[in-house]
C-alpha positions, 0 to 999 in steps of 0.5 A, spaced: 851 741 534 846 738 538 841 742 535 843 740 527 842 733 530 835 735 534 833 739 526 836 733 520 831 727 525 825 733 525 826 734 518 827 726 516 821 725 520 816 730 516 819 726 509 818 719 513 811 722 513 809 725 507 812 720 503 806 715 505 801 718 503 794 712 502 791 714 495 798 712 492 796 705 495 791 703 489 792 696 486 793 696 478 786 694 475 786 690 468 782 691 462 777 688 459 780 683 456 785 681 460 783 674 460 783 673 452 790 678 452 796 676 451 804 676 447 801 668 444 805 662 440 801 660 435 802 656 428 799 657 423 797 651 418 793 650 411 789 645 410 792 638 407 785 637 403 785 644 400 792 643 398 792 636 395 786 641 391 790 647 389 796 644 388 794 637 385 787 638 382 784 632 387 776 634 389 775 642 392 774 641 400 769 647 400 771 649 406 767 655 406 761 651 407 764 648 414 763 649 422 769 651 426 767 645 428 769 641 422 774 645 420 776 642 428 776 634 424 781 635 418 788 634 417 792 641 418 800 641 417 804 647 416 805 647 408 808 654 408 814 652 414 813 657 417 814 655 425 812 658 430 810 666 431 808 670 436 801 672 435 798 678 440 791 679 443 789 686 447 784 691 448 781 696 445 782 704 446 774 704 448 779 697 453 770 694 452 769 687 454 767 687 446 772 687 443 779 686 441 786 686 437 787 680 433 795 683 431 799 677 427 804 682 425 810 676 425 805 672 420 802 676 415 802 682 418 794 683 420 791 688 425 784 687 426 779 688 430 775 682 433 768 682 436 767 678 444 764 673 448 768 675 454 764 670 459 765 664 453 772 666 451 770 667 444 773 672 437 771 671 430 770 678 426 767 678 418 771 683 413 776 686 418 780 691 413 788 689 415 791 693 411 789 695 402 787 689 398 786 684 405 781 683 408 781 679 413 776 673 417 776 669 424 770 664 426 771 659 431 775 663 435 776 661 443 781 662 450 781 656 453 783 657 459 789 651 462 787 647 456 795 648 453 803 646 456 807 648 454 815 645 450 817 645 458 812 642 460 808 647 465 800 649 463 799 655 459 791 658 457 790 655 449 788 659 443 786 656 437 781 660 431 781 658 423 782 665 419 781 666 412 785 672 409 784 675 402 790 675 399 792 668 400 797 667 393 796 660 394 788 661 394 788 657 401 780 657 405 782 658 411 789 657 416 788 654 423 791 659 428 793 654 434 798 655 440 798 657 448 800 663 452 808 664 453 809 664 459 816 668 458 820 663 459 825 663 453 824 655 452 817 657 451 817 661 445 
């Protein structure tokens, strides 16, 4: 019987040593745009001035000629009444720091590749086809680290951009997309 006990102990010892292979203890790496990638809780708002121009015949505010800084100063509201939505940004298959996907599947259903300046945490795209009949322009896109406060009162990264959808039947030029990185807590949705 002692012979079998020694044999079992020897086998367990051999199995124990082979299970500690040092090559399997590698740290996982990140993506090239990891500080800009994520799931975001956002709202899409429309220009109040442009709303009045479209629906009430007021003067056209000419948003296409405005810079992102000028657009920041306008009054924006959720005219569509969509509320908070989920947006995703993530690396491309080439995993380079100069491009990422902008995926708003829960709003317009558009997924476009954006140009990225990773050092400045900015992104944009021009005339990217989202699907047949719809191209997307994004200007002034940026991710601001720690600049948002979630509904639970915690700090999170912020995202903001001005997005144009060519098939917007109402005729809005840009929509202001802004929000914060989803933290994983249901209270922050």
